C-alpha positions in Angstrom: -53.8 -15.1 -10.5 -57.1 -14.0 -10.8 -58.9 -12.5 -7.8 -62.4 -14.6 -8.3 -62.8 -17.9 -9.7 -66.7 -19.1 -11.3 -68.7 -21.0 -8.7 -68.8 -24.5 -9.5 -72.2 -25.4 -11.4 -74.9 -27.4 -9.5 -77.6 -29.6 -10.9 -80.9 -27.9 -10.5 -82.0 -24.9 -9.1 -79.2 -23.3 -7.6 -80.4 -21.3 -4.3 -78.1 -17.8 -3.3 -76.0 -18.2 -0.7 -77.3 -16.4 2.6 -75.0 -12.6 2.8 -72.9 -13.0 6.2 -72.6 -9.5 7.9 -68.7 -8.9 9.0 -68.2 -7.9 12.6 -68.4 -4.5 13.4 -65.2 -2.9 14.5 -65.6 -1.7 18.3 -63.7 1.7 18.6 -62.4 3.7 21.2 -61.1 7.2 21.0 -58.8 9.2 23.4 -58.0 12.3 23.8 -57.5 15.5 26.3 -59.0 17.9 23.5 -63.2 17.8 23.2 -63.1 19.2 19.7 -60.9 16.3 18.3 -62.6 13.5 20.2 -66.0 14.7 18.5 -64.2 15.2 15.0 -62.7 11.4 15.5 -65.9 9.9 16.3 -67.4 11.8 13.6 -65.1 10.4 10.9 -65.0 7.2 12.2 -68.9 7.1 11.2 -68.2 4.6 9.0 -70.0 1.0 7.5 -68.5 -1.8 10.0 -67.3 0.3 13.1 -69.0 1.4 15.8 -67.5 3.9 18.2 -68.4 2.4 21.5 -66.8 5.5 23.6 -64.9 8.4 24.3 -62.1 8.8 26.9 -60.7 12.4 28.1 -57.7 10.6 30.0 -55.6 7.7 30.9 -57.8 6.3 33.3 -61.2 7.0 32.0 -59.8 5.3 28.9 -58.3 2.2 31.1 -61.9 2.1 32.7 -64.2 1.8 29.4 -62.0 -1.0 27.8 -62.6 -2.9 31.1 -66.2 -2.5 30.6 -66.7 -2.3 27.0 -65.3 -5.2 24.7 -62.7 -2.7 22.2 -61.0 -4.2 19.2 -59.6 -0.4 18.5 -58.0 2.4 20.9 -57.3 5.8 18.3 -55.4 7.7 20.8 -54.2 11.5 20.4 -51.1 12.2 21.9 -50.3 15.9 20.7 -46.6 15.8 22.1 -43.8 13.4 21.7 -43.2 12.8 25.7 -42.5 9.3 26.6 -45.3 9.7 29.4 -48.3 9.9 27.1 -47.6 6.5 25.7 -48.4 5.1 29.0 -51.8 4.8 27.6 -50.4 2.6 24.8 -48.1 0.3 27.1 -51.1 0.1 29.8 -53.2 -1.3 27.4 -51.6 -3.5 25.5 -50.7 -5.2 29.1 -54.1 -5.7 30.0 -55.6 -6.4 26.7 -52.6 -7.3 24.4 -55.4 -8.0 21.4 -56.7 -4.5 21.7 -55.0 -2.3 18.5 -53.4 1.2 19.5 -53.5 3.5 16.6 -51.4 6.4 17.6 -52.4 10.6 16.3 -50.2 13.0 17.0 -48.4 16.2 15.7 -44.9 15.2 16.2 -43.0 13.9 13.7 -40.3 12.2 15.9 -38.6 9.4 14.5 -37.7 8.1 18.0 -41.3 8.8 19.1 -42.4 6.4 16.8 -40.3 3.9 17.5 -41.1 3.9 20.8 -44.5 3.7 19.7 -43.9 0.7 18.0 -41.7 -1.1 20.0 -44.7 -1.3 23.4 -47.1 -2.6 20.2 -48.9 -0.2 18.8 -50.4 -1.0 15.5 -50.4 2.6 13.8 -49.2 6.0 13.4 -50.4 9.1 11.5 -49.8 12.5 12.1 -53.0 15.2 13.0 -53.5 15.8 9.4 -54.2 12.6 8.0 -57.5 12.0 5.8 -60.4 11.1 7.7 -60.8 8.5 5.1 -57.1 7.1 5.4 -57.8 7.2 9.3 -61.1 4.6 8.8 -58.9 2.5 6.4 -56.1 2.4 9.1 -58.6 1.3 11.4 -59.9 -1.7 9.7 -56.7 -2.6 8.8 -55.2 -2.6 12.5 -58.1 -4.6 13.3 -57.3 -7.3 10.8 -53.7 -7.5 12.9 -51.8 -5.3 10.3 -49.4 -2.5 11.5 -50.2 1.2 9.5 -47.5 3.7 9.6 -47.4 6.8 7.0 -44.8 5.7 4.3 -42.8 8.7 4.7 -42.6 7.8 8.6 -42.4 4.2 7.6 -39.0 5.1 5.9 -37.3 7.6 8.3 -38.1 4.3 11.1 -36.3 2.1 9.1 -33.7 4.4 7.9 -33.1 5.3 11.4 -33.0 1.4 12.4 -31.0 0.8 9.9 -27.9 2.9 11.5 -27.7 1.1 14.0 -26.1 -2.0 12.6 -22.7 -2.0 10.8 -22.8 -5.6 10.1 -25.1 -8.0 7.7 -25.6 -11.5 8.6 -27.5 -13.7 5.7 -30.8 -15.0 6.4 -31.1 -18.4 7.9 -33.7 -19.5 4.9 -33.3 -17.9 1.3 -36.4 -15.9 0.5 -37.7 -16.2 -3.4 -37.8 -13.6 -5.8 -41.6 -12.8 -5.4 -40.9 -12.6 -1.1 -38.2 -10.4 -1.7 -40.7 -8.1 -3.7 -43.2 -8.3 -1.4 -40.6 -7.3 1.5 -39.9 -4.3 -0.4 -43.1 -3.2 -0.3 -43.4 -3.7 3.5 -40.2 -1.7 3.9 -42.2 0.7 2.0 -45.4 0.7 4.7 -47.6 -0.9 2.3 -50.4 -2.9 3.5 -51.4 -6.3 1.9 -54.3 -5.4 0.2 -51.8 -2.3 -1.8 -49.2 -5.1 -2.5 -51.8 -7.6 -3.7 -53.3 -4.5 -6.1 -49.9 -3.9 -7.3 -48.6 -7.0 -7.6 -52.1 -8.7 -9.0 -52.2 -11.4 -6.5 -54.9 -12.4 -4.1 -55.1 -10.4 -0.5 -54.7 -14.2 0.5 -52.0 -15.3 -1.5 -50.1 -12.0 -0.5 -50.7 -12.7 3.5 -49.4 -16.6 3.0 -46.4 -15.0 1.8 -46.0 -12.4 4.3 -46.2 -15.2 6.9 -43.5 -17.3 4.9 -41.3 -14.1 5.0 -42.1 -13.5 8.8 -41.2 -17.6 9.7 -37.8 -17.3 7.7 -36.6 -14.0 8.6 -37.2 -15.6 12.5 -39.7 -12.0 13.4 -42.6 -11.9 15.4 -44.5 -9.7 12.8 -44.2 -7.8 9.5 -42.7 -4.3 11.1 -39.8 -6.0 12.6 -39.6 -8.3 9.2 -39.4 -4.7 7.3 -36.2 -3.5 10.0 -34.8 -6.8 10.0 -34.7 -6.4 5.9 -33.2 -2.9 6.3 -30.6 -4.6 8.7 -29.8 -7.6 6.3 -29.8 -5.3 2.8 -32.1 -7.0 1.6 -34.1 -4.4 0.1 -32.8 -1.0 -1.3 
């Protein structure tokens, strides 16, 4: 499938279509470490992104989100304590459409599972490359869930161990859908899947939506989890 199709030829003089500017993604950074906040702010000074504020604690973050429209919160949680996720929980309760991206030094699979369970859209360790953090913010703003591949594999393996039996899916998946589902469990984004399978991003997005519907889940992460449970992927 081609990524681009030629524009239709029109009679007469051609007029260039006006260039539409993309909506700016409004980002809030939250950390109790001033140096880390400054680093995140500097990293996120990228085209299409605007850091609308920075918070040093939970209450300040919630107040800023209330006062300023926020698309993505990049929240730093140094330790894997459940109480550290209270901020994410309260954000999702008050502003369900605001995406939360977790930045932590913890490699705890349980902490990751809890973060995803309460609605966080991304999870990265502190050593993430700046360019990858920028890409992740853009991805979660589009509604995607972004987790480092190694973390995703650990999460899915841990969840899969909790299920002994396997039940066939309600609706049969096509060969292409199974291939896409395999890549979902590896933590790949729609764009990465499109590049690997040589489809358009829009086509992959449509396939992912059909997979979610067939597996009777609410999002791509749950689809990946259910795929492991059902033995649909390797």
